[in-house]
N, C-alpha and C positions, 0 to 999 in steps of 0.2 A: 414243336410247332414253330413255324417261321413267323417272326414278328415284323410288322410293317415299319417303314422308316419313320412314320409319324409317331408310332408307339415308342420307338427308340429315342426320338427327339424329346418326347414328353418326359420319359424317364430321366434323360440327361438334365433337362431344365429343373425337374423336381430335385434331383441330387445336388445340383448347383445351388438351388435356393436353400436347401437344408445346410449345405456347407457354409454358405454365407451367414446364415442364422447362428450356427455354432461358433463361427469365427467372431462375430460381433458380440455374442453373449459371453463367451469364455476366453477366447484367445486374442481377439483383435480390438481390445478396448483402448489401446494407447491413444488413438486420435481423440476419442470422446472424453477420456478421463483426463488426459494431460493437455487440456485446452482451457485457456482463461475464459470464464463464463461471465460476460458483462452483466447479465440479468441477475445472477447470484450476487455479484458485487453491489449492484443497486439495492438488492434486498438488505444487504448489510448496512447500507446507509439508512434505509428506512427503519431498520431495527434500532439503530443508535438514536435516531431522531425520536422514536417512540418513547425512549427513556426520559427525554427532556434534555435541557442543557447540561453538559457533562462537566460542570464547574468542579474544581477540586473540593473534596469533602462532601459532595452532594450524593443523594441516593442514586441519581442517574450516573454519576461518575463510577460508583461501585458496581452498578448493573453492567456498565460497559466493560469493566475489568472482568467480571464474571462471564460475559458474553464472549470476549476475546479468548479467555481460557477455555471455555467450552468448545468453541469452533476450532481452535488450533489443536486441542487434544483429540477431538473427533477426527481431525484430518491426519492424525498419527504423529504429531510433533511432540518432542519433549518440551514441556512448558514449565517455567518457573517465574516467581515474582522476585523482583529486585526492590526491596523495601528499605527506605532510608529517610533522611530528613534534610531539608535545605531551607535556610532562613526561618527555622522553627516550624516548617510545614511538613507533614508526612508526604513522601513521594513513593509512588508505586509504578515502576516500569514492568511491563510484561515481556518476557523473552521466550520465544519459541525457537527451538534448536533442532537441526539435523546434524548431529556430530559426525565428523569424518576425520579421525585423528591423523596428524601429520600431513594434512592437506591444507590448501589455502582457505582462508576464512573470508566470507562475504557477508556483510550486514546490510539488510534492507530495513529502513526505519520510517515511522510516521508517528505523529502525536495524536493522542485521543482526547485530550481535555479541550473544553471550549471556554471562551473568555468570560470573566465575571461581568464585564461592562461593554455595552455597545457604544463606545465613545467615539466612533466614526460615523454614527448615524446622522442622517440629515435633519432629524427631529431631535432637538436637545432634550425633549421630554423622555426620550428613550435611552438616554445615556446610562442610566442605572439598571437597565434591563440586561440580562445575560444574552450572549450571542448564541443562537441555536446551533451554529457550527455544522451545517450540512456539508458545505464545501471545505471550510477551514477546520479540519479535524476528521470528520466522519468519512470523507472521500478517501483520504490516505489509508485509514484503517481498513476500509472496504477492499482496497487494492491488495493490501498485505494479506488479509484473510482469504481472498480468492487465490492468491499465490500459494497460500498454505494448502489449499485443496487441489490445485492444478499442476504444481511443479512435479516432475517425475522424481521418484525417490532415489535414483542412482546417480545424481549429479556428482562430478568428480571434485568436489570441494565441500567444505563445511559451510553451511548457511544458517544464519540467524535472522529471524524476523523480530524486530524490536519495536514495541509500542510504547512511546515515551509519554510520560506524565508531565504536567506543568510546563508546557512549552509556551503558552499563550498569555501569561499574566504579567508581562512587563509594563512599566509605567503605571503600576498600581502600588500604593504604599505598602511596604512589607513584602513585596514580591519582586521577581525579576523574570526576564525571558529565559527560555531553554533550561530550566532547572533540572528536569528529568534527564535530558541527554548529557548535561554536564556531570551529574552524579554518576551516570552510567559509565562515562569515559574515565572518570577519576577512580571509580571503585571496583569495576569489573575487569578482570584480566582479559585482554583482547589483543589481537594483532591482525587486523583486517587488511587484506589486499585491496579491498574496495568497499566503500560505503555509499549507498544510494538512499537519499531521503526523498520521500514523495509527500507533497503538501499542497493543498488547494488545487487538486488536479481533476476535480469533477465538474468544473465550470462548463455549462452547456456551450458557451462561446470560448472554446479552448485555444489558448495561445501561450505556448511555453517557450520562453526565450532562454538562451544561455545565461546562467547566473555568474557574475564576474568573479566571485570568490572560489568557485568550484574548481576541482582539478580538471585542467583542460583535456588531458588524454582520456580520462574516464568519461567526461561529458561527450567528447567526440565519438567514443564507442556507442554510447546510448543514442545520440542524435543520428548516427549512421544507421543503427538498427531501425530506428523509426523511419528513416528515409527508405530503407529496403522494404519495409512493410507498407509503403505508400502513405505514410503519415507526415511527410515533410511540411505540409501546410500547418500542422499543429505543433511540431517540434521545430521551431524557427532557429536556424543557425546564426543568430545574431545576439550580441551581448546587449543587455538593457538595464539590469538592476544588480546592485550589490546588497545582499540580504543576510541579516543575522537570523539563522535558523538552526535546526538540530544538526546540520552538517558541521557547524562552526567548531564545536569542541573536538571533533575528530581532526579537522584541519589543523587546529592549534597543537595537536599532538603529533602531527606529521603524517597522518593517515590520508590516503587519497579518497576524497569524498566529493559528492556532487549533490546539488539541490535541484530536484525536478519540481518546479513550482510555477504556477500561473498567477503572477502577482497583479495582472490586469483584471482585477475582479472588483466590480463597483460595490459589492455587498460585504466587503471585508470589514469585520468588526462592527457590523450593524445587525439590527433585528431582522433584516431581510435575507440573511444567509440561511435560507430555508430549502426544503427538499425540492421545490419546483425549480431551483436554480441549478440543480445537478442533473446530469444526463448519464444514462447507462453507456451511451456511445463514448463519451469522454473517459469514463472509467475503463472502458475496453481499450481505447487507444493507448492509454498509459499502461494499463495492466498487461496488454499483449506485447508492448514494447519491452517492458522490464522482463517479462516471461521469456521472450525471444532472446534478449541479451543474456539472461542467465543460462539458458539451455545451449547457448553457443559460446559461453565464456571459456577461455583457455588460460 
């Protein structure tokens, strides 16, 4: 029986639709799977804030460690704890690895602790309150967790995502800044070709200037990646601050490291560093930039 042109067109459209469905379901998931999802990153911030302030030794601190472990393991990473002591305090860094022997090593880091005291608060009555740490801590962790889910598995280098403990307790008797990252650099065998620290990058009013201590070549690569993505208004190619942060111990050992940080944050070390100050858009801008830099790194 001769079939009409309309019948043939209908069959063609049906077959095309079935093919597209099969491709999306089984073989064509690269775009959807390996894409930084800013809404999932924002959920990670929400989860951390739901635990309470993640001050060292607190239940919220331990819940955060457990959450990081769970999320990274579920994403298929090899996860281990680096447990040590500094200044008499227990330190727990969480390390998520994708080993690739004999290849370059790249480390992406963020701290997960929040500060004991809100000593920059405009109200002196709040000085003894812990910092909620929505932006200062939780935002960087969220970016790393979403990278763990969204990075393709076949990158041509070894990558570690490191969640540092006890970064934020300086100027407190018996404590100091960046204890977790110092312990990591001094105690864990590493040889990174590049180290990127993300800190305070969820600010809804995002302005990331070049940090003066950071490796200029590495910073240039990341800022150029942001520009190519159309994010040049957020990654501002001007120097503004010199900051002691988790990149410092790496720099002191001669490793190229960069601090991606928005230090123009009026709620730093205050009780107002809360979830409403963080935006999924800012998490996406930074996360997509680091994601793109990693997937094009040579």
